[in-house]
C-alpha positions as CSV (number, residue, x, y, z in Angstrom):
1,X,146.0,37.6,125.1
2,X,146.8,40.1,127.9
3,X,146.0,43.7,127.5
4,X,149.7,44.6,127.8
5,X,150.6,42.2,125.0
6,X,148.0,43.8,122.7
7,X,149.3,47.3,123.6
8,X,152.9,46.2,122.8
9,X,151.8,44.8,119.5
10,X,150.2,48.2,118.6
11,X,153.5,49.9,119.7
12,X,155.4,47.5,117.4
13,X,153.2,48.4,114.5
14,X,153.8,52.1,115.2
15,X,157.6,51.5,115.3
16,X,157.4,49.7,111.9
17,X,155.6,52.7,110.5
18,X,158.3,54.9,112.0
19,X,161.0,52.8,110.3
20,X,159.2,53.2,107.0
21,X,159.1,57.0,107.5
22,X,162.8,57.0,108.4
23,X,163.6,55.1,105.2
24,X,161.2,56.9,102.9
25,X,162.3,60.4,103.9
26,X,166.0,59.6,104.6
27,X,165.8,60.9,108.1
28,X,169.0,60.7,110.1
29,X,170.4,61.8,113.4
30,X,168.5,62.7,116.5
31,X,165.0,62.4,115.0
32,X,165.7,58.7,114.3
33,X,166.7,58.2,117.9
34,X,163.5,59.9,119.1
35,X,161.3,58.1,116.6
36,X,162.6,54.7,117.7
37,X,164.0,54.5,121.3
38,X,162.2,57.6,122.4
39,X,158.8,56.3,121.2
40,X,159.4,52.8,122.6
41,X,160.4,54.1,126.1
42,X,157.6,56.7,126.3
43,X,155.0,54.2,125.0
44,X,156.1,51.6,127.5
45,X,156.1,53.8,130.6
46,X,153.3,56.2,129.7
47,X,150.8,53.8,128.1
48,X,151.6,50.1,128.7
49,X,152.7,50.1,132.4
50,X,149.9,52.3,133.8
51,X,147.2,50.4,131.9
52,X,148.6,47.0,132.8
53,X,149.0,48.1,136.5
54,X,145.4,49.3,136.7
55,X,144.3,46.0,135.2
56,X,146.3,44.1,137.7
57,X,144.9,46.2,140.6
58,X,141.4,45.4,139.3
59,X,142.1,41.7,139.3
60,X,143.3,41.8,142.9
61,X,140.1,43.6,144.0
62,X,137.9,41.1,142.2
63,X,139.5,38.0,143.8
64,X,139.6,39.6,147.3
65,X,143.4,39.2,147.6
């Protein structure tokens, strides 16, 4: 399994936990938006993309391409 897939699975688990928090504490409005879409966007662009990109760069250097 690719590193990016593993990271996205971790992000999905965190989102499920956020959904539980939203339901358990009856959170509504802007906090819900930030806890779902905000988290997903930030996680993708700040964690998954940079780590996947550095992995891809490392693969190119190893193969000599």
